[in-house]
C-alpha positions in Angstrom: -0.1 0.0 -0.1 1.5 3.2 -1.1 -0.3 6.5 0.7 0.6 10.1 -0.5 -1.2 13.4 0.1 -4.0 11.6 1.8 -4.4 9.4 -1.1 -4.3 5.5 -0.5 -3.8 3.0 -3.4 -3.7 -0.6 -3.0 -2.8 -2.9 -5.8 -6.2 -3.4 -7.3 -8.3 -0.7 -6.0 -9.0 2.8 -7.6 -7.4 5.7 -5.7 -9.3 6.6 -2.3 -9.2 10.1 -0.9 -8.6 9.6 2.8 -9.3 12.4 5.4 -6.3 13.6 7.2 -5.3 11.7 10.4 -6.3 13.7 13.7 -4.0 13.2 16.7 -5.8 13.8 20.1 -2.5 14.7 22.5 -3.5 14.2 26.3 -0.9 15.5 28.8 -1.4 13.7 32.2 -0.2 13.5 35.7 -1.6 11.2 38.2 -4.7 10.5 36.7 -5.0 6.9 37.6 -8.6 7.4 39.1 -10.0 8.3 35.7 -7.7 7.9 32.7 -9.2 4.6 31.6 -12.9 5.9 31.7 -11.3 8.9 29.8 -9.5 7.3 27.1 -12.7 5.2 26.8 -15.0 8.0 26.1 -12.2 10.0 23.9 -12.4 7.0 21.6 -16.0 6.8 21.5 -16.2 10.3 20.7 -13.6 10.3 17.9 -13.8 6.8 16.3 -10.9 4.6 15.2 -9.9 7.0 12.5 -7.7 9.1 15.0 -4.7 8.8 17.0 -4.4 9.2 20.5 -1.0 9.8 22.5 -1.1 9.8 26.4 2.0 12.1 27.6 2.9 11.4 31.2 4.6 14.2 33.2 6.2 11.6 35.7 3.2 10.2 37.6 3.9 8.6 40.8 0.5 6.3 40.0 -0.5 3.6 37.6 -1.7 6.2 35.2 0.8 5.0 32.3 -0.1 1.1 33.0 -4.3 1.7 32.8 -3.8 4.2 29.9 -1.7 1.8 27.5 -4.5 -0.3 26.6 -6.9 2.5 25.5 -4.4 5.0 23.3 -1.9 4.7 20.4 1.2 5.7 22.3 2.0 6.3 25.9 5.3 8.5 26.1 6.7 10.2 29.2 8.2 13.6 29.2 9.5 16.8 31.4 6.6 17.4 33.7 4.7 20.8 32.5 1.7 21.0 30.6 3.4 22.8 27.5 6.5 20.5 27.3 4.2 17.3 27.6 2.1 18.8 24.6 5.0 19.5 22.8 6.4 16.3 23.2 3.2 14.3 22.3 3.2 16.7 19.0 6.5 15.6 18.1 5.7 11.8 18.4 2.1 12.0 16.7 1.5 11.4 13.1 -1.5 13.5 12.4 -1.8 16.5 9.7 -4.5 17.8 12.2 -3.6 18.2 16.3 -6.0 18.5 19.2 -5.1 19.4 22.8 -7.2 17.8 25.5 -7.3 17.7 29.2 -7.5 14.3 31.0 -10.5 15.8 32.9 -12.9 16.7 30.4 -15.3 14.9 28.0 -15.4 16.1 24.2 -18.7 16.6 22.4 -19.6 13.5 20.2 -18.1 13.2 16.8 -15.5 15.7 17.7 -13.2 14.6 15.1 -16.1 15.6 12.6 -16.4 19.3 13.8 -12.7 19.8 13.7 -12.2 18.6 10.2 -15.0 20.4 9.2 -13.6 23.6 10.7 -10.1 23.0 9.8 -11.1 21.7 6.1 -12.1 23.2 2.7 -10.1 26.4 3.3 -11.4 27.0 6.2 -9.6 28.0 9.8 -6.2 26.9 10.7 -7.3 26.4 14.3 -10.2 26.8 17.0 -11.5 25.4 20.2 -14.8 24.4 21.7 -17.1 26.2 23.6 -17.1 25.0 27.4 -19.5 23.6 30.2 -18.5 23.1 33.6 -19.3 20.0 34.9 -20.5 21.2 38.4 -24.0 22.2 39.3 -23.3 25.5 41.3 -25.4 28.3 39.9 -22.5 30.4 39.5 -20.7 27.9 37.1 -23.3 28.7 34.4 -22.1 32.2 34.6 -18.4 31.3 34.3 -19.1 29.0 31.5 -21.0 31.7 29.5 -18.2 34.3 30.4 -15.5 32.0 29.1 -17.0 31.3 25.7 -18.0 34.8 25.4 -14.6 36.0 26.3 -12.9 33.7 24.2 -15.1 34.8 21.0 -14.4 38.4 21.6 -10.6 38.4 22.2 -9.7 35.3 19.8 -8.0 34.0 23.0 -8.8 30.1 23.8 -7.8 28.0 27.2 -6.6 24.7 27.4 -10.1 23.6 28.9 -11.3 24.2 25.3 -9.4 21.8 23.7 -7.3 23.8 21.2 -6.8 22.2 17.9 -4.9 23.1 14.7 -3.4 22.2 11.7 0.1 20.7 12.4 1.5 23.4 9.9 0.2 26.0 11.9 1.4 24.4 14.8 5.0 24.3 13.7 4.7 27.9 12.2 3.9 28.9 15.9 6.9 27.2 17.1 4.7 24.9 19.2 3.3 25.7 23.1 5.8 28.1 24.8 7.3 26.1 27.4 6.2 28.0 30.5 4.9 27.0 33.7 1.7 28.6 33.4 -0.5 30.0 30.8 0.9 28.2 27.7 -2.6 28.1 26.6 -3.1 32.0 26.2 0.3 32.6 24.9 -0.1 29.8 22.4 -3.4 31.7 21.3 -2.1 34.7 21.0 0.7 33.1 18.8 -2.0 31.5 16.6 -4.1 34.5 16.7 -1.6 36.3 15.1 -1.4 33.9 12.3 -5.3 33.9 11.8 -8.5 33.5 13.5 -10.0 30.9 15.2 -12.9 28.6 14.7 -15.1 29.2 17.9 -17.3 25.8 17.7 -20.4 25.8 19.8 -20.4 22.5 20.5 -19.8 22.0 24.3 -17.0 20.3 25.8 -17.7 19.3 29.4 -14.4 20.4 31.8 -13.9 19.8 34.8 -15.3 21.8 37.9 -13.0 19.9 40.2 -11.0 23.1 41.1 -13.9 25.3 41.3 -15.6 23.4 43.7 -12.7 22.5 46.3 -11.4 26.0 46.3 -14.6 28.0 46.3 -16.4 29.5 42.9 -16.0 33.2 43.8 -12.3 32.4 45.5 -11.6 30.6 42.4 -13.0 33.4 39.9 -10.8 36.0 41.7 -7.8 33.9 41.5 -8.0 33.2 37.5 -8.7 37.0 36.7 -5.6 38.5 39.1 -2.9 35.4 37.2 -4.2 36.4 34.2 -4.3 40.1 34.6 -0.8 39.6 36.1 0.5 37.4 33.3 -0.6 40.3 31.1 1.4 42.6 32.9 4.3 40.7 32.7 4.6 38.7 35.8 6.7 35.6 35.8 4.6 32.5 34.8 7.0 30.5 37.2 5.6 32.3 40.3 2.0 32.6 39.0 2.1 28.9 38.8 3.2 28.5 42.5 -0.1 30.7 43.5 -2.2 28.6 41.1 -1.2 25.1 42.3 -1.0 26.4 46.1 2.9 26.2 46.8 3.3 29.4 48.0 4.7 32.6 46.3 
């Protein structure tokens, strides 16, 4: 079998045009409690014509062992979402890339939505709208503001499952390898190369941090960290505040 430019030819069959391979890249750290369910759901959302790569940042639980049967590759990289996602992209085969968090759930037929958004001369990158998993009434307001802000500014967060062509990913130089706000920094780079496709299909993102730390407290913290980042604060120090390891 010979494949070139998404055209496949067998010995006794006519040329058949296939869709570009889509690689889902999942950075993980100590996700043993949920990784099997997540990967099974991801495979159901995207079908068999996609590649799933799990990138572990040094888990000390059974994450890698549990993930192996449900994905195409498990690799280990230096810890940090940006470094893990860049490592996954380097090991992937897809012409299209989607970076998705392990505590989220993509909408049904997510692969078809991504291909439609990036195909036929359309946009080169994009993201999904988000719905937070918790039931607190304030979370409904938070998610609406997240989606509205993203559409208004053209900036997306990792919770929205950034997707893009490999060509654009490489043109942008990959994710900036900083301790926090790598998704914001990447969005700004991608936005400079073209506007995003803002898909109204909703990805369900975990509200775990909001519920554990308090919704209002988390709102204030996130806006404060984002403001400090735009004012030039060191992402490493912002990460210390975000993850609760002091200043």
